[in-house]
C-alpha positions as CSV (number, residue, x, y, z in Angstrom):
1,M,95.0,98.7,139.6
2,R,96.6,95.5,138.4
3,K,93.3,94.3,136.7
4,R,93.2,97.6,134.6
5,A,96.8,97.2,133.4
6,W,96.2,93.6,132.0
7,A,92.8,95.1,130.4
8,V,94.5,97.5,128.6
9,A,97.5,95.1,127.6
10,L,94.9,92.5,126.2
11,A,92.7,95.5,124.6
12,T,95.9,97.3,122.9
13,A,97.1,93.9,121.3
14,C,93.7,92.7,120.1
15,A,93.5,95.9,118.5
16,A,96.7,95.5,116.8
17,G,95.5,92.2,115.5
18,C,92.1,93.7,114.2
19,A,93.8,95.2,111.1
20,T,91.6,96.3,107.9
21,P,92.2,94.8,104.3
22,Q,94.1,97.4,101.9
23,T,93.2,97.6,98.3
24,W,96.0,98.3,95.3
25,L,95.1,101.5,94.0
26,Y,97.5,103.6,91.5
27,R,97.2,107.1,90.4
28,P,99.2,108.1,87.5
29,E,100.5,111.5,86.9
30,P,98.6,114.2,84.9
31,A,98.6,113.8,81.0
32,A,101.7,115.7,79.4
33,E,100.6,118.4,77.1
34,R,102.2,117.3,74.1
35,R,102.6,115.2,71.0
36,P,104.0,111.4,71.5
37,L,107.5,111.4,71.3
38,L,107.2,108.2,69.3
39,V,104.4,107.3,66.9
40,L,104.3,103.6,67.9
41,A,102.4,101.2,70.0
42,V,103.5,99.6,72.7
43,A,102.0,96.3,74.4
44,V,102.7,95.8,77.8
45,P,101.9,91.9,78.9
46,P,101.4,90.8,82.5
47,F,104.7,91.0,84.5
48,Q,106.7,87.9,84.9
49,D,107.1,87.0,88.6
50,A,110.4,86.1,89.4
51,R,110.4,86.6,93.6
52,A,111.6,84.3,95.6
53,N,109.3,81.6,97.0
54,A,109.7,82.0,101.0
55,N,107.5,83.3,103.4
56,T,108.1,83.3,107.2
57,D,105.1,84.5,109.7
58,E,106.1,84.7,113.1
59,L,104.3,87.6,114.2
60,M,102.5,86.3,117.2
61,Q,105.8,85.4,118.5
62,Y,105.5,88.6,120.3
63,A,103.3,87.0,122.7
64,M,105.5,84.4,124.1
65,P,107.6,85.0,127.1
66,L,110.8,86.6,127.0
67,F,110.9,87.0,123.1
68,P,111.3,90.8,122.4
69,F,109.2,90.5,119.2
70,G,107.4,88.8,116.6
71,W,108.5,89.1,113.0
72,Q,107.5,88.4,109.5
73,D,109.8,88.0,106.3
74,L,107.7,87.6,103.1
75,S,108.8,87.3,99.9
76,H,104.8,87.3,98.7
77,P,103.1,89.4,101.1
78,E,99.8,89.5,99.2
79,Y,99.4,85.7,100.5
80,E,99.2,86.5,104.1
81,Q,95.8,87.1,105.8
82,R,97.9,89.7,108.5
83,H,100.5,92.1,108.5
84,A,102.2,94.5,111.4
85,N,99.2,97.0,110.8
86,T,96.9,96.1,108.1
87,G,94.9,92.5,107.0
88,T,94.5,91.0,103.8
89,W,96.0,93.1,100.7
90,L,93.8,92.8,97.6
91,W,97.2,92.9,95.2
92,K,98.0,91.0,92.2
93,P,101.6,92.3,91.4
94,D,101.9,90.9,88.1
95,E,98.8,92.3,86.6
96,D,98.3,95.4,88.9
97,L,102.1,96.7,88.4
98,A,101.7,96.2,84.7
99,R,98.3,98.0,84.7
100,A,100.1,100.7,86.6
101,T,103.0,101.0,83.9
102,V,100.3,101.1,81.2
103,A,98.7,104.2,82.6
104,E,101.6,106.1,83.5
105,L,103.0,105.7,79.9
106,N,99.9,106.8,78.4
107,Q,99.8,109.9,80.4
108,A,103.5,110.9,79.6
109,R,102.8,110.2,76.0
110,I,105.9,108.9,74.9
111,F,104.3,106.4,72.9
112,K,101.2,106.8,70.2
113,Q,99.6,104.2,72.3
114,V,100.4,101.9,75.2
115,A,97.8,99.0,76.2
116,F,97.8,96.0,78.5
117,S,97.6,93.0,76.7
118,R,98.0,89.2,77.3
119,G,99.1,89.0,73.5
120,V,101.6,91.5,71.7
121,G,99.1,91.4,68.6
122,E,99.8,94.2,66.1
123,A,101.9,96.5,68.3
124,D,105.1,97.8,67.3
125,L,107.3,97.1,70.5
126,K,106.3,95.5,73.8
127,L,107.4,96.1,77.1
128,E,108.1,93.7,79.5
129,G,108.5,93.7,83.2
130,T,110.0,91.3,85.7
131,V,108.7,91.5,89.3
132,K,111.9,90.7,91.1
133,S,111.0,91.7,95.0
134,T,108.2,92.6,97.1
135,R,109.8,91.6,100.1
136,Y,108.0,92.8,103.2
137,R,109.6,92.3,106.9
138,S,108.0,93.4,109.8
139,Q,108.5,93.4,113.6
140,M,106.1,93.9,116.4
141,F,107.6,94.6,119.9
142,S,106.6,93.1,123.1
143,Y,110.2,93.9,124.8
144,G,110.2,90.1,126.4
145,L,106.7,91.0,128.2
146,S,104.3,88.5,126.2
147,V,100.8,90.2,126.3
148,V,101.9,92.7,128.9
149,G,104.2,94.2,126.4
150,P,101.6,96.7,124.8
151,L,101.4,98.5,128.0
152,F,104.6,100.2,126.8
153,W,103.2,101.2,123.8
154,V,100.7,102.8,125.8
155,L,103.5,104.7,127.5
156,G,105.1,105.9,124.1
157,A,107.0,103.0,123.0
158,P,107.5,101.8,119.4
159,S,104.9,99.1,118.6
160,D,106.0,98.0,115.5
161,S,108.5,98.6,112.4
162,F,108.1,97.4,108.8
163,D,110.0,97.5,105.5
164,N,108.7,97.4,102.0
165,E,111.1,96.4,98.9
166,L,110.2,96.5,95.5
167,V,112.6,95.9,92.6
168,L,111.3,95.5,89.2
169,A,113.2,95.2,86.0
170,F,112.0,96.4,82.2
171,R,112.9,95.1,79.0
172,L,111.5,97.0,75.7
173,R,111.6,94.5,72.6
174,E,110.8,95.2,69.1
175,N,107.6,93.0,68.1
176,G,108.5,90.3,65.8
177,N,111.9,89.8,66.1
178,D,112.3,90.3,69.8
179,K,115.3,92.5,69.5
180,V,115.9,94.1,72.9
181,L,116.0,97.8,72.4
182,W,116.5,99.0,76.2
183,E,116.7,97.6,79.5
184,K,116.9,98.7,82.7
185,E,116.2,97.5,86.5
186,Y,115.0,99.4,89.5
187,S,114.9,99.2,93.2
188,R,113.3,101.0,95.9
189,Q,112.9,100.7,99.5
190,I,111.0,102.3,102.4
191,G,110.7,101.4,106.0
192,K,109.0,103.1,108.9
193,T,108.1,102.6,113.0
194,S,104.7,102.9,114.4
195,W,103.4,104.1,118.0
196,I,99.9,103.2,118.7
197,Y,99.8,107.3,118.5
198,N,100.8,107.3,114.9
199,V,100.0,103.8,113.3
200,Q,102.0,103.8,110.1
201,D,100.2,101.9,106.5
202,D,102.6,99.0,106.1
203,F,101.2,98.6,102.3
204,R,103.4,101.3,100.7
205,Y,103.8,99.5,97.3
206,P,102.0,102.0,95.1
207,E,104.0,104.7,96.5
208,L,107.2,102.7,95.6
209,A,105.7,101.6,92.2
210,K,105.1,105.6,91.6
211,A,109.0,106.5,92.3
212,I,110.0,103.9,90.1
213,L,107.6,104.3,87.2
214,R,108.4,108.2,87.2
215,Q,112.0,107.4,86.6
216,L,110.7,104.7,83.9
217,V,108.9,107.7,82.0
218,D,112.2,109.8,82.7
219,D,114.3,106.9,80.8
220,L,112.0,105.8,78.1
221,G,111.6,109.6,77.4
222,A,115.4,110.2,77.2
223,F,115.6,106.8,75.0
224,A,113.0,108.1,72.6
225,D,114.8,111.5,72.2
226,M,117.9,109.5,71.5
227,N,116.9,106.6,69.4
228,G,113.7,108.0,67.7
229,R,115.3,108.1,64.3
230,V,116.5,104.3,64.2
231,L,113.1,102.9,65.6
232,P,111.2,100.7,63.5
233,V,108.3,102.7,61.7
234,S,104.7,102.0,63.1
235,G,103.1,99.2,60.9
236,K,99.7,101.1,61.6
């Protein structure tokens, strides 16, 4: 019986460490059925990365005797090969978040055209984004029992928990003179607890980006309604 319990614990622990990779996938809202609010073209360059440069990965400490859990606190979570419930993240925040912004704004039809661009070119406006935080925190619980701890998972105790945070700042400028027309910062968080019978996906940044970008669309739509007459006329 004792051997069987050890086998169950080891098998459960190994399963926790064999997580699958995650790929960034963003789906914008359906296209709005209206004419563009502003007949202006907008360029969106890759976002600036202003995140802290600190990754702490002590997840395997959960296997140490008397340690109640292992943990991670990651400013750049895409650099790590493992997370609480997932493996490698195929994600480039500076570029993927910029492209998601372009897709969402084009569907919203606030501007005549929104394009991802590494150079502003002939666009009338440019929308700059800054990634301020993609902080990821997780804990894997062993209840101070090392590799035997996963037996408690089988009995119904939580196996792990995580938090995702996404903070983005946006600034809309005139092309040419760099005059700031509008700016705002957004922050969203989500946290979940997993059981082995209900494992939560801990890569929730597309979900957080969706919440932020939907609010961005609303705010830029309101800005367009209020300021359309004083904005520059399209040069195209």
